[in-house]
C-alpha positions in Angstrom: 45.1 132.4 48.4 47.9 132.1 51.0 47.8 134.6 53.9 51.3 133.8 55.0 53.6 136.9 54.9 55.9 136.9 51.9 59.0 137.1 54.1 57.9 133.9 55.9 57.4 132.2 52.5 60.9 133.2 51.6 62.2 131.9 55.0 60.5 128.6 54.2 62.4 128.5 50.9 65.7 129.3 52.6 65.1 126.5 55.1 64.2 124.1 52.3 67.5 124.9 50.6 69.4 124.4 53.9 67.5 121.1 54.6 68.4 119.8 51.1 72.0 120.7 51.7 72.0 118.8 55.0 70.5 115.8 53.2 73.4 115.8 50.7 75.9 116.2 53.5 74.5 113.2 55.2 75.0 111.2 52.0 78.6 112.5 51.9 79.2 111.5 55.5 77.9 108.0 54.9 80.1 107.6 51.8 83.2 108.8 53.8 82.6 106.1 56.4 80.2 107.6 58.9 80.4 109.7 62.1 83.1 107.8 63.9 85.6 108.1 61.0 84.7 111.8 60.3 84.0 113.3 63.7 84.5 116.9 62.8 82.1 116.7 59.8 79.6 114.7 61.9 79.7 117.2 64.8 79.2 120.3 62.6 76.5 118.6 60.6 74.6 117.6 63.7 74.6 121.3 64.9 73.6 122.6 61.5 70.8 120.0 61.3 69.7 121.1 64.8 69.7 124.8 63.7 67.7 124.0 60.6 65.1 122.1 62.7 64.9 125.1 65.0 64.2 127.3 62.0 61.5 124.9 60.8 59.8 125.0 64.1 59.6 128.8 63.8 57.7 129.0 60.5 54.2 128.6 62.1 55.2 131.1 64.8 56.4 133.6 62.2 53.1 133.6 60.4 51.2 134.9 63.5 52.2 138.6 63.3 54.8 141.2 62.3 56.9 140.7 65.4 56.8 137.0 65.1 57.7 137.3 61.3 60.7 139.4 62.1 62.0 137.0 64.8 61.5 133.9 62.6 63.2 135.6 59.6 66.1 136.9 61.7 66.7 133.4 63.1 66.6 131.9 59.6 69.2 134.3 58.4 71.3 133.6 61.5 71.0 129.8 60.8 72.4 130.4 57.2 75.3 132.4 58.6 76.2 129.6 61.0 75.8 127.0 58.3 78.1 128.8 55.9 80.7 129.5 58.6 81.0 125.7 59.2 80.9 124.9 55.5 83.5 127.3 54.1 86.8 125.5 53.4 85.3 122.0 53.9 82.9 121.9 50.9 84.4 118.7 49.5 83.7 116.9 52.8 80.2 118.2 52.9 79.5 117.5 49.3 77.7 120.9 48.9 78.7 124.5 48.1 77.8 127.7 49.9 76.8 129.2 46.5 73.5 127.2 46.8 72.3 130.0 49.1 72.9 132.7 46.4 69.3 132.8 45.3 68.2 133.9 48.8 71.2 136.2 49.5 69.0 139.3 49.6 66.8 137.7 52.3 69.9 136.9 54.4 71.4 140.3 54.0 68.1 142.0 55.0 67.6 140.0 58.2 71.2 140.0 59.2 71.6 143.8 58.7 72.8 145.5 61.9 70.0 148.1 61.8 67.4 145.3 61.6 68.8 143.3 64.5 69.2 146.5 66.5 65.4 147.1 66.1 64.8 143.9 67.9 66.9 144.8 71.0 64.0 144.9 73.3 61.4 143.0 71.2 61.0 139.5 72.6 57.7 138.5 70.9 54.7 136.8 72.4 54.8 133.2 73.4 51.3 132.3 72.2 50.5 130.0 75.1 47.1 128.5 75.8 45.3 129.9 78.8 46.1 126.8 80.9 49.8 127.1 80.2 49.8 130.8 80.9 48.5 129.9 84.3 51.4 127.5 84.7 53.8 130.2 83.6 52.4 132.8 86.0 52.4 130.4 88.9 56.0 129.3 88.5 57.3 132.7 87.5 55.8 134.2 90.6 57.3 131.6 92.8 60.7 132.0 91.2 60.6 135.8 91.6 59.4 135.8 95.2 61.3 132.8 96.7 64.0 131.4 94.5 65.7 134.5 92.9 66.3 136.3 96.2 68.3 133.3 97.5 70.1 132.4 94.3 73.2 134.6 94.8 73.7 133.7 98.4 73.6 129.9 97.6 75.9 130.4 94.6 78.6 132.5 96.4 78.7 130.4 99.5 78.2 127.1 97.8 75.3 126.6 100.0 72.5 124.0 100.1 69.0 124.2 98.5 66.9 125.9 101.2 64.3 123.5 102.6 61.7 126.2 102.2 62.2 126.1 98.4 61.6 122.3 98.4 58.5 122.7 100.5 57.2 125.5 98.5 57.7 123.7 95.2 56.0 120.7 96.5 53.0 122.8 97.6 52.5 124.2 94.0 52.9 120.7 92.5 56.3 121.0 90.9 57.4 117.5 91.8 54.2 115.9 90.6 54.2 117.2 87.1 55.2 113.9 85.6 53.5 111.7 88.2 50.2 110.3 86.8 47.1 111.5 88.6 46.2 108.0 89.7 49.3 108.0 91.8 48.6 111.4 93.4 50.4 113.5 90.8 49.2 116.0 88.2 50.0 114.3 84.9 47.2 113.3 82.6 49.7 112.4 79.9 50.0 113.8 76.4 51.3 117.1 75.3 50.0 119.0 78.4 52.4 117.0 80.6 55.5 117.9 78.5 54.5 121.5 77.9 53.8 122.1 81.6 57.2 120.7 82.5 58.9 122.9 79.9 57.2 126.1 81.0 57.8 125.4 84.7 61.4 124.5 84.2 62.1 127.6 82.2 60.6 129.9 84.8 62.3 128.2 87.7 65.7 128.3 85.9 65.2 132.0 85.2 65.2 132.3 89.0 68.1 129.9 89.4 69.4 126.8 87.6 70.9 125.2 90.7 68.1 125.7 93.3 65.2 126.0 90.9 65.0 124.6 87.4 67.2 121.5 87.9 65.7 120.7 91.3 62.4 119.4 89.8 64.1 117.0 87.4 65.4 114.8 90.2 62.2 113.0 90.9 61.1 113.1 87.3 63.8 110.8 86.2 62.9 108.1 88.7 59.2 108.7 88.1 59.5 108.0 84.4 61.5 104.8 85.0 58.9 103.6 87.4 56.0 104.5 85.1 57.7 102.6 82.2 58.8 99.5 84.0 57.8 99.4 87.7 55.4 96.9 89.2 52.1 98.2 90.3 53.2 97.8 93.9 56.3 99.9 93.2 54.3 102.6 91.6 51.9 102.7 94.5 54.8 102.8 97.0 57.1 105.4 95.4 55.2 107.7 93.1 53.0 109.4 95.7 56.1 109.9 97.8 58.0 111.4 94.9 55.2 113.8 94.1 54.9 115.0 97.7 58.7 115.1 98.4 58.4 112.6 101.2 61.1 111.0 99.1 63.7 113.0 97.2 65.8 111.1 94.6 69.2 111.4 93.0 70.6 109.6 89.9 73.6 107.3 90.3 74.5 106.1 86.8 77.8 107.7 85.7 81.1 106.1 86.9 84.6 107.6 87.1 85.8 105.7 84.1 82.5 105.6 82.2 80.5 108.7 81.5 78.3 108.3 78.4 79.6 104.8 77.9 77.0 103.3 80.2 77.3 99.8 78.7 80.7 99.4 80.2 80.0 100.4 83.8 81.4 98.3 86.6 79.1 98.6 89.6 77.7 95.2 90.4 74.5 94.0 92.2 74.5 90.3 93.2 71.8 88.4 95.1 72.3 88.3 98.8 70.4 88.4 102.1 69.9 91.3 104.4 70.7 91.5 108.1 67.5 89.6 108.9 67.8 87.1 106.2 65.6 88.9 103.7 66.2 88.3 100.0 67.7 91.2 98.1 70.7 92.5 96.3 74.2 93.6 97.5 75.7 96.5 95.6 79.4 97.3 95.1 80.9 100.1 93.0 81.6 103.8 92.6 79.3 106.4 91.1 80.2 109.9 90.3 78.4 113.2 89.4 75.6 112.1 91.6 73.7 115.4 91.9 71.7 116.0 95.1 73.3 112.8 96.4 73.5 114.0 100.0 70.0 115.4 100.4 68.3 112.6 98.6 66.5 109.8 100.4 67.0 107.3 97.6 69.4 106.8 94.7 68.2 105.6 91.3 71.2 103.3 90.7 72.2 101.4 87.6 74.2 98.2 88.2 75.4 95.2 86.4 73.4 92.1 87.4 74.8 89.8 84.8 78.6 89.2 85.1 78.8 88.5 81.4 80.1 91.9 80.2 79.7 90.9 76.6 75.9 91.5 77.1 76.7 95.2 77.6 73.3 97.1 78.0 71.4 93.8 78.4 73.2 92.9 81.6 72.2 96.0 83.6 69.4 96.5 86.0 67.9 99.6 87.8 67.5 99.8 91.6 65.9 102.2 94.1 68.6 102.4 96.8 67.4 104.0 100.1 69.9 106.0 102.1 69.9 108.4 105.0 70.0 112.2 104.5 73.7 113.3 104.5 75.7 116.4 105.1 76.4 118.3 102.0 80.1 118.5 102.8 80.4 114.7 102.7 78.9 111.7 104.3 79.5 108.2 105.5 76.8 105.7 106.3 76.9 102.1 107.6 74.3 99.3 107.4 73.7 96.5 109.8 75.6 93.6 108.2 78.6 95.7 107.1 77.3 97.8 104.2 79.0 101.1 103.7 78.4 104.2 101.6 80.8 107.2 101.4 80.0 110.4 99.6 82.6 113.0 98.7 81.4 116.4 97.2 82.8 117.6 93.8 83.3 121.3 93.9 82.2 123.1 90.8 82.5 126.6 89.3 78.7 127.0 89.0 75.4 125.0 89.2 75.6 125.2 93.0 73.0 124.3 95.6 72.3 120.6 95.0 76.0 119.6 94.9 77.4 116.6 93.1 79.2 113.7 94.7 81.4 110.7 94.1 79.8 107.9 96.0 81.6 104.7 96.9 79.3 101.8 97.8 80.5 98.7 99.5 78.3 95.7 100.2 75.2 97.9 100.4 72.1 95.8 100.6 68.7 96.6 99.1 65.5 94.5 99.2 64.4 92.5 96.2 61.4 94.7 95.9 63.7 97.6 95.1 64.7 96.2 91.7 62.6 98.2 89.3 60.3 95.7 87.7 61.5 93.1 90.2 62.3 89.9 88.3 60.8 91.1 85.1 63.2 94.1 85.3 66.3 92.1 85.3 68.5 93.1 82.4 66.2 96.0 81.5 67.9 98.7 83.6 69.5 100.5 80.7 66.2 100.8 78.8 64.3 101.9 82.0 67.0 104.4 82.7 66.6 105.8 79.1 62.8 106.1 79.7 63.7 108.0 82.9 65.9 110.3 80.8 63.6 110.6 77.8 62.5 114.1 78.8 65.8 115.1 80.2 67.2 116.6 77.1 64.1 118.6 76.4 64.1 119.8 80.0 67.8 120.7 79.8 67.0 122.9 76.8 64.1 124.5 78.8 66.6 125.2 81.6 68.9 126.8 79.1 66.1 129.1 77.9 65.4 130.2 81.5 69.1 131.0 82.1 69.2 132.9 78.8 66.1 134.9 79.6 67.5 135.9 82.9 70.8 137.0 81.3 69.1 138.9 78.6 66.9 140.8 81.1 69.9 141.6 83.2 71.8 142.9 80.1 68.9 145.1 79.0 68.5 146.6 82.5 72.2 147.3 82.8 72.5 148.7 79.3 69.6 151.1 79.9 71.1 152.4 83.2 74.9 152.4 82.4 76.1 155.7 80.8 79.4 155.7 78.8 80.7 158.6 76.8 77.6 160.6 77.5 74.8 158.2 76.7 73.4 154.9 77.9 75.2 152.0 76.3 71.8 150.7 75.2 71.9 153.5 72.6 75.0 152.1 70.9 74.5 150.0 67.8 76.8 147.2 68.8 74.9 146.8 72.1 71.6 146.9 70.3 72.7 144.2 67.8 73.8 142.0 70.6 70.6 142.4 72.4 68.6 141.8 69.3 70.3 138.6 68.5 69.8 137.5 72.1 66.1 138.1 71.8 65.9 136.2 68.6 67.9 133.1 69.8 65.8 133.0 73.0 62.5 133.0 71.4 63.6 130.6 68.7 64.9 128.2 71.4 61.7 128.6 73.4 59.4 127.9 70.4 61.5 124.8 69.4 61.1 123.5 73.0 57.3 123.9 72.7 57.4 122.1 69.3 59.4 119.2 70.8 57.1 119.0 73.8 54.2 118.6 71.4 55.9 115.8 69.6 56.9 114.0 72.8 53.3 114.2 74.0 52.5 112.1 70.9 55.2 109.5 71.7 57.5 111.0 69.1 60.3 113.5 69.0 63.3 111.6 70.5 65.6 112.9 67.7 64.2 116.4 68.0 64.8 116.3 71.8 68.5 115.6 71.1 68.6 118.4 68.6 66.9 121.0 70.8 69.3 120.1 73.6 72.4 120.5 71.3 71.3 123.8 69.8 69.8 125.6 72.8 72.6 124.8 75.2 75.3 126.1 72.9 73.1 129.2 72.3 72.9 129.8 76.0 76.7 130.0 76.2 76.8 132.8 73.7 73.8 134.7 75.2 75.2 134.6 78.7 78.7 135.5 77.5 77.5 138.6 75.7 75.2 139.5 78.6 78.3 139.5 80.9 80.3 141.5 78.3 77.6 144.2 78.2 78.2 144.6 81.9 81.9 145.2 81.3 84.0 144.9 84.4 81.0 144.5 86.6 80.0 141.4 84.7 83.1 139.7 86.1 82.1 140.7 89.6 80.0 138.5 91.8 78.0 141.6 92.7 76.0 141.1 89.6 74.0 137.9 88.9 75.2 137.7 85.3 78.5 136.1 86.4 76.5 133.3 88.0 74.4 132.9 84.9 77.5 132.7 82.7 79.1 129.8 84.7 75.8 128.1 85.1 75.2 128.1 81.4 78.5 126.4 80.8 77.4 123.1 82.3 74.3 122.8 80.1 76.2 121.3 77.1 78.0 118.9 79.4 75.3 117.1 81.4 72.4 115.1 80.1 74.7 114.0 77.3 77.9 115.8 76.6 77.6 117.9 73.4 80.2 115.9 71.5 78.7 112.5 72.4 75.2 113.7 71.7 76.1 115.0 68.3 78.2 112.1 67.2 76.5 109.1 68.8 72.9 110.2 68.7 72.2 113.0 66.1 74.7 112.2 63.4 74.3 108.5 63.8 70.5 108.7 63.6 70.7 111.0 60.6 72.9 108.5 58.8 70.8 105.5 59.9 67.6 107.1 58.6 69.3 107.7 55.2 70.6 104.2 54.7 
């Protein structure tokens, strides 16, 4: 006999109905001509599919106890509400009717009831981490609390730099070696443990600060994964230990002013040429933008066109390690013997401060032949090596979003318990409690989906789920941080309180690592359709 709670069994039935409706909607999207011809339908369908997958990932969690049951059921009801809100008025496009949810209407009403959500206002639920991962969480949370969080507001308000003590401290606790294999002086032994450790560390550091914590450790990871995937043994021995120890810090130079997600069309070129002493190598020309950490980095992981035949698109691109001096965060200009030049101009942003982003103009900048990742075998494989570098990026962005949400929720709970309006703390008002309850549900659902995807990626799977978790969680972070700011009232709009920083930081999450629209249309919706054909 099943020991699963009846409510979770009902939740599974609700999710099954939703999944069947998604399947029918995919068929309708294909019949209408696909995502490119039906972008609104494709976008909404991608987000609904991501929410359904999030709910599916919660079923096992929900069977572990009463609190877990309540969180999983509340999220499932929330998923149905979002599904129906996107569906109403467009049923013909979707090829389904909202009435298909009628058999489970009672379940949805119960778990969307204001009094039920209010009961979850300060109930976050256990994470159910193995002891090894609890140690990872404790280590990185402690560091974030003691070192990162106290400096987060100053860096944000003054648009300052990442303090060097944070970089050194993170190196000491192994943060930059989480994805570097142990044989190259890192801490990764592969499999699920690598991805789970990164997710947990990233969340805790992002809870302290997105700009000077959670995002900082992803810089070396991207280059690390590209090297592990396609670098020569000599390149791995040369660069991976340095990345793990922060002897070398890296930045990513892929995006161009005219080409964001359309990487296949980029213009930056690399042609064979000799260095100042006659050494064989490559000469790079072009402009890169949104190069985060570009001043502080010792090297750029740069994607360039090595085949002038543009019809080859992705197949004409190669990936380079481009050494550079450390630059001033306010802008830099470097020259090489032989005439090479590199100019970096900062791009001021409303949030996500500390590492700074740059537009970098590169003119006749020479790099040795040994810095082409894969060397001659890497020619034309740059796009695919770059994608290997970014393979964990979407999952890590979702983990960053969870950390930002968690910080915003904690700030909102604290403020609500201490702010008195009309004679009582605002935490006692139903509307505040319902907001906090939904926040707690979305955060735990997002966290558990991240854990699920980490498990899949550890098995060499989960690419689609990584896109889904990024799409869902980053949008959830926008709502959570907005409502956390709203609970603070006028003080939420003041820089005196950290919630204003969390709000503007959250806004970038659905833009970088694949803009939400591109991710939904070109990855999620496209793959859903391709799998159906």
